[in-house]
LOVEXBA-246479 format. One record per residue (C-alpha): residue number from 1; residue in three letters; chain; x, y, z. Coordinates in nm, 3 decimals. Example, Ala and Ser with C-alpha at 12.3 -4.5 7.8 and 13.67 -1.06 7.14 Angstrom:
1_ALA_A_1.230_-0.450_0.780
2_SER_A_1.367_-0.106_0.714
***
This chain:
1_MET_A_1.985_-0.686_0.577
2_PRO_A_2.065_-0.865_0.246
3_GLN_A_2.190_-0.656_-0.040
4_GLN_A_1.973_-0.633_-0.348
5_THR_A_2.058_-0.587_-0.709
6_LYS_A_1.774_-0.418_-0.892
7_ALA_A_1.730_-0.500_-1.256
8_PRO_A_1.556_-0.235_-1.466
9_VAL_A_1.208_-0.309_-1.588
10_SER_A_1.210_-0.402_-1.953
11_PRO_A_0.930_-0.425_-2.207
12_SER_A_0.779_-0.767_-2.259
13_SER_A_0.951_-0.966_-2.530
14_SER_A_0.649_-1.180_-2.596
15_ALA_A_0.498_-1.178_-2.941
16_SER_A_0.160_-1.279_-2.804
17_SER_A_0.026_-0.928_-2.862
18_ALA_A_0.090_-0.698_-3.156
19_GLN_A_0.023_-0.396_-2.936
20_PRO_A_0.291_-0.241_-2.715
21_ALA_A_0.273_-0.278_-2.340
22_LEU_A_0.209_0.019_-2.117
23_ARG_A_0.491_0.124_-1.887
24_VAL_A_0.417_0.242_-1.533
25_LEU_A_0.656_0.535_-1.495
26_ALA_A_0.550_0.652_-1.148
27_ILE_A_0.313_0.560_-0.866
28_GLY_A_0.150_0.764_-0.591
29_ALA_A_-0.043_0.638_-0.288
30_PHE_A_-0.228_0.771_0.014
31_THR_A_-0.365_0.499_0.243
32_PRO_A_-0.452_0.415_0.605
33_VAL_A_-0.107_0.252_0.642
34_GLY_A_0.113_0.500_0.454
35_GLY_A_0.130_0.856_0.326
36_ASP_A_0.310_0.766_0.003
37_ALA_A_0.381_0.471_-0.225
38_ARG_A_0.695_0.335_-0.061
39_SER_A_0.572_0.359_0.299
40_THR_A_0.242_0.197_0.200
41_ALA_A_0.416_-0.096_0.029
42_ALA_A_0.651_-0.141_0.324
43_ALA_A_0.364_-0.135_0.574
44_VAL_A_0.168_-0.403_0.386
45_ARG_A_0.482_-0.614_0.350
46_ALA_A_0.529_-0.590_0.728
47_GLY_A_0.165_-0.682_0.790
48_LEU_A_0.078_-0.357_0.964
49_CYS_A_-0.292_-0.299_1.024
50_GLY_A_-0.462_0.039_0.989
51_PHE_A_-0.787_-0.056_1.163
52_ARG_A_-0.927_0.163_1.441
53_GLU_A_-1.252_0.228_1.620
54_HIS_A_-1.459_0.504_1.465
55_ALA_A_-1.461_0.819_1.676
56_TYR_A_-1.840_0.823_1.719
57_MET_A_-2.020_0.568_1.496
58_ILE_A_-2.176_0.284_1.696
59_ASP_A_-2.328_-0.025_1.538
60_THR_A_-2.663_-0.178_1.629
61_ALA_A_-2.492_-0.417_1.871
62_GLY_A_-2.362_-0.118_2.066
63_GLU_A_-2.003_-0.166_1.951
64_PRO_A_-1.785_0.106_1.795
65_MET_A_-1.765_0.056_1.420
66_ARG_A_-1.421_-0.054_1.303
67_VAL_A_-1.278_0.135_1.006
68_ALA_A_-0.949_0.202_0.828
69_GLN_A_-0.908_0.579_0.808
70_VAL_A_-0.638_0.784_0.637
71_ALA_A_-0.451_1.010_0.877
72_GLY_A_-0.440_1.383_0.810
73_VAL_A_-0.772_1.419_0.628
74_ASP_A_-1.033_1.640_0.793
75_ALA_A_-1.298_1.408_0.940
76_GLY_A_-1.566_1.660_0.841
77_LEU_A_-1.500_1.637_0.468
78_ARG_A_-1.769_1.445_0.280
79_GLY_A_-1.852_1.339_-0.073
80_ALA_A_-1.653_1.486_-0.358
81_GLU_A_-1.449_1.706_-0.123
82_ARG_A_-1.320_1.400_0.061
83_LEU_A_-1.232_1.226_-0.265
84_VAL_A_-1.029_1.530_-0.371
85_ALA_A_-0.848_1.543_-0.035
86_LEU_A_-0.758_1.175_-0.064
87_LEU_A_-0.647_1.184_-0.427
88_ALA_A_-0.444_1.506_-0.415
89_PRO_A_-0.134_1.360_-0.238
90_ALA_A_-0.130_1.045_-0.451
91_LEU_A_-0.168_1.246_-0.771
92_THR_A_0.108_1.487_-0.671
93_GLU_A_0.342_1.197_-0.595
94_ALA_A_0.275_1.024_-0.927
95_LEU_A_0.333_1.350_-1.114
96_SER_A_0.627_1.468_-0.902
97_ASP_A_0.887_1.447_-1.180
98_LEU_A_0.661_1.631_-1.424
99_LEU_A_0.582_1.902_-1.170
100_VAL_A_0.943_1.992_-1.081
101_PRO_A_1.003_2.336_-1.238
102_THR_A_1.377_2.278_-1.282
103_ARG_A_1.334_1.952_-1.469
104_PRO_A_1.429_1.973_-1.839
105_ASP_A_1.143_1.985_-2.086
106_THR_A_0.966_1.649_-2.090
107_GLY_A_0.840_1.702_-2.444
108_LEU_A_0.478_1.668_-2.331
109_GLN_A_0.268_1.921_-2.515
110_ASP_A_-0.051_2.095_-2.406
111_GLY_A_-0.350_1.868_-2.388
112_ARG_A_-0.143_1.550_-2.411
113_ILE_A_-0.174_1.401_-2.060
114_GLY_A_-0.496_1.205_-2.020
115_VAL_A_-0.654_1.124_-1.685
116_ALA_A_-0.883_0.828_-1.613
117_VAL_A_-1.013_0.813_-1.255
118_ALA_A_-1.209_0.535_-1.085
119_GLY_A_-1.437_0.629_-0.798
120_PRO_A_-1.728_0.502_-0.590
121_PRO_A_-2.065_0.415_-0.740
122_ALA_A_-2.384_0.587_-0.628
123_ARG_A_-2.454_0.501_-0.264
124_PRO_A_-2.572_0.670_0.057
125_GLY_A_-2.314_0.919_0.178
126_GLY_A_-2.139_0.940_-0.158
127_PRO_A_-2.083_1.250_-0.373
128_GLY_A_-2.426_1.401_-0.433
129_ALA_A_-2.598_1.113_-0.249
130_VAL_A_-2.909_1.167_-0.460
131_ASP_A_-2.884_0.952_-0.769
132_GLU_A_-2.618_0.810_-0.997
133_SER_A_-2.601_1.114_-1.226
134_ALA_A_-2.555_1.348_-0.930
135_ASP_A_-2.280_1.131_-0.782
136_ALA_A_-2.088_1.114_-1.108
137_ALA_A_-2.132_1.483_-1.189
138_ASP_A_-2.013_1.601_-0.848
139_ALA_A_-1.710_1.375_-0.847
140_THR_A_-1.621_1.436_-1.212
141_ASP_A_-1.623_1.814_-1.177
142_ALA_A_-1.425_1.813_-0.853
143_LEU_A_-1.163_1.563_-0.968
144_ARG_A_-1.121_1.728_-1.308
145_ALA_A_-1.060_2.058_-1.131
146_LEU_A_-0.796_1.888_-0.913
147_CYS_A_-0.620_1.745_-1.218
148_ARG_A_-0.631_2.077_-1.402
149_GLY_A_-0.482_2.243_-1.096
150_ARG_A_-0.188_2.000_-1.112
151_LEU_A_-0.141_1.973_-1.489
152_GLY_A_-0.267_2.307_-1.619
153_THR_A_-0.284_2.321_-1.998
154_ARG_A_-0.116_1.979_-2.027
155_LEU_A_-0.441_1.811_-1.914
156_GLY_A_-0.591_1.622_-2.205
157_PRO_A_-0.885_1.381_-2.219
158_PHE_A_-1.051_1.314_-1.883
159_ARG_A_-1.294_1.042_-1.779
160_PHE_A_-1.445_0.934_-1.448
161_PHE_A_-1.561_0.577_-1.387
162_ALA_A_-1.812_0.557_-1.100
163_SER_A_-1.781_0.180_-1.085
164_GLY_A_-1.620_0.089_-0.753
165_HIS_A_-1.368_-0.195_-0.733
166_ALA_A_-1.357_-0.277_-1.105
167_GLY_A_-1.342_0.091_-1.205
168_GLY_A_-0.962_0.097_-1.197
169_PHE_A_-0.948_-0.171_-1.464
170_GLU_A_-1.194_0.025_-1.676
171_ALA_A_-0.972_0.330_-1.634
172_LEU_A_-0.665_0.125_-1.727
173_ASP_A_-0.840_-0.003_-2.039
174_GLN_A_-0.931_0.357_-2.129
175_ALA_A_-0.568_0.462_-2.085
176_ARG_A_-0.459_0.186_-2.320
177_THR_A_-0.709_0.305_-2.580
178_TRP_A_-0.596_0.668_-2.559
179_LEU_A_-0.227_0.582_-2.579
180_ARG_A_-0.255_0.335_-2.862
181_ALA_A_-0.477_0.572_-3.062
182_GLY_A_-0.228_0.857_-3.015
183_GLN_A_-0.479_1.068_-2.823
184_ALA_A_-0.235_1.117_-2.536
185_ASP_A_0.139_1.093_-2.475
186_ALA_A_0.092_0.985_-2.115
187_VAL_A_-0.207_0.894_-1.898
188_VAL_A_-0.273_0.908_-1.527
189_VAL_A_-0.482_0.614_-1.406
190_ALA_A_-0.611_0.686_-1.057
191_GLY_A_-0.852_0.537_-0.808
192_VAL_A_-1.007_0.697_-0.501
193_ASP_A_-1.278_0.586_-0.261
194_SER_A_-1.405_0.625_0.095
195_TYR_A_-1.663_0.423_0.286
196_LEU_A_-1.637_0.640_0.598
197_ALA_A_-1.934_0.878_0.565
198_PRO_A_-2.180_0.802_0.848
199_GLU_A_-2.460_0.740_0.600
200_THR_A_-2.239_0.493_0.412
201_LEU_A_-2.147_0.305_0.729
202_GLU_A_-2.512_0.278_0.835
203_TRP_A_-2.603_0.155_0.488
204_LEU_A_-2.327_-0.110_0.496
205_GLU_A_-2.457_-0.239_0.827
206_ALA_A_-2.814_-0.248_0.696
207_GLU_A_-2.686_-0.446_0.396
208_GLU_A_-2.510_-0.689_0.635
209_GLN_A_-2.169_-0.603_0.492
210_LEU_A_-2.015_-0.429_0.793
211_HIS_A_-1.765_-0.642_0.983
212_GLY_A_-1.783_-0.657_1.360
213_ALA_A_-1.620_-0.875_1.621
214_GLY_A_-1.900_-0.893_1.879
215_PRO_A_-2.141_-1.190_1.911
216_LEU_A_-2.421_-0.986_1.754
217_ASN_A_-2.201_-0.853_1.472
218_ASN_A_-2.136_-0.988_1.123
219_ALA_A_-1.806_-1.176_1.121
220_TRP_A_-1.828_-1.214_0.742
221_GLY_A_-1.851_-0.845_0.658
222_PHE_A_-1.561_-0.616_0.569
223_ILE_A_-1.372_-0.331_0.732
224_PRO_A_-1.467_-0.005_0.554
225_GLY_A_-1.161_0.183_0.434
226_GLU_A_-1.055_0.476_0.223
227_ALA_A_-0.753_0.543_0.005
228_ALA_A_-0.623_0.676_-0.323
229_GLY_A_-0.365_0.561_-0.573
230_ALA_A_-0.235_0.702_-0.902
231_LEU_A_-0.024_0.563_-1.186
232_LEU_A_0.154_0.755_-1.462
233_LEU_A_0.170_0.547_-1.780
234_ALA_A_0.304_0.573_-2.133
235_THR_A_0.357_0.318_-2.409
236_ALA_A_0.666_0.109_-2.341
237_GLY_A_0.804_0.194_-2.685
238_THR_A_0.806_0.569_-2.622
239_ALA_A_0.863_0.589_-2.244
240_VAL_A_1.193_0.675_-2.088
241_SER_A_1.396_0.389_-1.941
242_GLY_A_1.322_0.260_-1.594
243_GLY_A_0.980_0.268_-1.438
244_TRP_A_0.797_0.028_-1.210
245_ALA_A_0.637_-0.232_-1.436
246_ASP_A_0.480_-0.302_-1.773
247_VAL_A_0.106_-0.358_-1.809
248_LEU_A_0.075_-0.644_-2.056
249_ALA_A_-0.299_-0.712_-2.057
250_VAL_A_-0.636_-0.590_-1.937
251_GLY_A_-0.962_-0.784_-1.927
252_LEU_A_-1.315_-0.676_-1.833
253_GLY_A_-1.619_-0.887_-1.749
254_ARG_A_-1.970_-0.863_-1.609
255_GLU_A_-2.133_-1.074_-1.337
256_SER_A_-2.512_-1.110_-1.327
257_LYS_A_-2.542_-1.297_-0.995
258_LEU_A_-2.467_-1.015_-0.754
259_ASN_A_-2.388_-1.015_-0.386
260_LYS_A_-2.709_-1.015_-0.175
261_SER_A_-2.918_-1.111_-0.479
262_GLY_A_-2.992_-1.457_-0.340
263_GLU_A_-2.843_-1.622_-0.648
264_VAL_A_-2.535_-1.842_-0.630
265_CYS_A_-2.235_-1.677_-0.794
266_ILE_A_-1.999_-1.925_-0.955
267_GLY_A_-1.755_-1.664_-1.082
268_GLU_A_-1.866_-1.643_-1.444
269_GLY_A_-1.803_-1.268_-1.475
270_LEU_A_-1.466_-1.285_-1.304
271_THR_A_-1.367_-1.582_-1.518
272_GLN_A_-1.455_-1.378_-1.826
273_ALA_A_-1.230_-1.092_-1.714
274_LEU_A_-0.940_-1.318_-1.615
275_ARG_A_-0.953_-1.521_-1.935
276_ARG_A_-0.956_-1.208_-2.150
277_ALA_A_-0.646_-1.079_-1.973
278_LEU_A_-0.470_-1.416_-1.967
279_ASP_A_-0.541_-1.478_-2.336
280_GLU_A_-0.345_-1.162_-2.418
281_VAL_A_-0.036_-1.307_-2.250
282_ALA_A_-0.074_-1.667_-2.363
283_GLY_A_0.294_-1.682_-2.462
284_GLU_A_0.428_-1.551_-2.134
285_GLY_A_0.397_-1.870_-1.929
286_VAL_A_0.229_-1.918_-1.592
287_ILE_A_0.138_-1.629_-1.365
288_ASP_A_0.363_-1.613_-1.059
289_ASN_A_0.170_-1.383_-0.824
290_VAL_A_-0.191_-1.278_-0.760
291_VAL_A_-0.307_-0.957_-0.587
292_CYS_A_-0.680_-0.901_-0.541
293_ASP_A_-0.953_-0.719_-0.351
294_MET_A_-1.099_-1.005_-0.148
295_ASN_A_-1.218_-0.843_0.173
296_GLY_A_-1.346_-1.118_0.403
297_GLU_A_-1.691_-1.158_0.249
298_ALA_A_-1.785_-1.517_0.169
299_TYR_A_-1.931_-1.405_-0.165
300_ARG_A_-1.594_-1.289_-0.294
301_ALA_A_-1.410_-1.594_-0.165
302_ASP_A_-1.659_-1.828_-0.331
303_GLU_A_-1.643_-1.630_-0.655
304_TYR_A_-1.266_-1.659_-0.678
305_GLY_A_-1.278_-2.023_-0.570
306_PHE_A_-1.487_-2.117_-0.873
307_CYS_A_-1.288_-1.889_-1.102
308_GLY_A_-0.952_-2.017_-0.979
309_LEU_A_-1.049_-2.373_-1.070
310_ARG_A_-1.117_-2.266_-1.429
311_VAL_A_-0.787_-2.085_-1.482
312_ARG_A_-0.566_-2.290_-1.249
313_ASP_A_-0.346_-2.408_-1.536
314_ARG_A_-0.241_-2.046_-1.594
315_LEU_A_-0.152_-1.972_-1.231
316_ARG_A_0.147_-2.106_-1.039
317_ASP_A_-0.075_-2.149_-0.733
318_PRO_A_-0.435_-2.015_-0.737
319_THR_A_-0.453_-2.042_-0.356
320_ASP_A_-0.145_-1.825_-0.301
321_PHE_A_-0.259_-1.462_-0.328
322_LEU_A_-0.223_-1.127_-0.157
323_ALA_A_-0.544_-0.959_-0.036
324_PRO_A_-0.432_-0.638_0.143
325_ALA_A_-0.780_-0.556_0.276
326_ASP_A_-0.656_-0.714_0.601
327_CYS_A_-0.415_-0.417_0.631
328_TRP_A_-0.604_-0.117_0.491
329_GLY_A_-0.966_-0.234_0.481
330_ASP_A_-1.179_-0.238_0.170
331_VAL_A_-1.062_0.057_-0.041
332_GLY_A_-1.311_0.011_-0.324
333_ALA_A_-1.217_0.195_-0.643
334_ALA_A_-0.866_0.270_-0.518
335_GLY_A_-0.772_-0.097_-0.543
336_LEU_A_-0.617_-0.129_-0.889
337_PRO_A_-0.336_0.129_-0.860
338_LEU_A_-0.259_0.023_-0.501
339_HIS_A_-0.251_-0.347_-0.587
340_LEU_A_-0.020_-0.273_-0.878
341_LEU_A_0.205_-0.083_-0.638
342_LEU_A_0.230_-0.386_-0.409
343_ALA_A_0.305_-0.622_-0.698
344_ALA_A_0.571_-0.398_-0.851
345_SER_A_0.728_-0.323_-0.514
346_ALA_A_0.753_-0.695_-0.434
347_CYS_A_0.950_-0.741_-0.755
348_ARG_A_1.177_-0.446_-0.677
349_LYS_A_1.251_-0.582_-0.331
350_GLY_A_1.301_-0.939_-0.450
351_HIS_A_1.002_-1.081_-0.261
352_ALA_A_0.792_-1.178_-0.563
353_LYS_A_0.783_-1.539_-0.683
354_GLY_A_0.835_-1.431_-1.042
355_PRO_A_0.790_-1.140_-1.285
356_LEU_A_0.424_-1.191_-1.381
357_THR_A_0.140_-1.077_-1.156
358_LEU_A_-0.235_-1.107_-1.204
359_LEU_A_-0.447_-0.830_-1.051
360_TRP_A_-0.824_-0.857_-1.024
361_GLY_A_-1.116_-0.665_-0.880
362_SER_A_-1.487_-0.729_-0.827
363_SER_A_-1.751_-0.455_-0.800
364_ASP_A_-2.078_-0.495_-0.612
365_GLY_A_-2.253_-0.363_-0.922
366_GLY_A_-2.132_-0.654_-1.135
367_GLY_A_-1.822_-0.512_-1.303
368_ARG_A_-1.519_-0.738_-1.306
369_GLY_A_-1.165_-0.648_-1.404
370_ALA_A_-0.827_-0.816_-1.443
371_ALA_A_-0.480_-0.713_-1.556
372_VAL_A_-0.142_-0.879_-1.599
373_ILE_A_0.176_-0.687_-1.525
374_ARG_A_0.543_-0.775_-1.564
375_ALA_A_0.835_-0.646_-1.358
376_ASP_A_1.181_-0.795_-1.328
377_VAL_A_1.249_-0.945_-0.987
378_ALA_A_1.553_-0.807_-0.805
379_VAL_A_1.815_-1.062_-0.701
380_ARG_A_1.849_-1.089_-0.323
381_ALA_A_2.211_-1.165_-0.238
***
């Protein structure tokens, strides 16, 4: 196996933005292909697939539903309880250095660690499963309690984004606001989601979004998954040395022509998000890598096809991207932290094509998000 020389991540030297970058100090993950960050990244790199037949859910064609399920989580857990069970290991991993009792004082005072969590939108089988306010209230209370159990009095501002795929970018933008305003010394950005409740799976099939391989199934649907990811961030100017990557830019957008609406989506909302992120790093050069949440649906492929044409001058190759849904299924709101993990890990291992990576996500509800990160690429001898 070739030897690797790992260069430490350094803050961006670009003067394109007057604001400091955010440094990713630690990452945690809990996915259908790995129980932590490093095993997850290695599994995706190896092309391992976490798909399996559901233990008892059968589709209308009489075939077992195919899902990507996290091992070790009680199959009977539903709603907010399942979200907590998924997020707990990822959160613990991301906070592992802070939670070691023998570690010297980190200097983080009470109420100075913010938490921004992305989760699923209101849908059948979700937390509460009644209306949007019930979903958000159930998940917010349960996840805040989890974070307080881990952080105690150090827990500061907390916010839950029930936005699905783009929610992680909204959480990342919130973290940037808190850190730059001095409202927190560090922020956890997390994402957690699960499509595996029976009611959710039946709803996906009714909406013609459930993938199946039989002649009566939908070949253009997606594999429902579940996962959680967590990032610990601080401003690059105040963070300790090392870390995984620097977040240079975040962009948000809104699409009005939604999936299943009957209208043709030409990627206007995604273009808005990408351009806002790319404009923040205009002096950094072309983007080397792209990681996204395309999941096999034609809608998402068409959306990015139109969008990629508009921003192609900023990307080394718009058609060269990583879409890990073919390994762990569609993980919804967990996408942003997990995609960042894959991008940063590729740089650490020397597999990335360059230091700059564009991440993007697209919610069924219309939210669009993008981010640009930078991590030095290790030299493979």
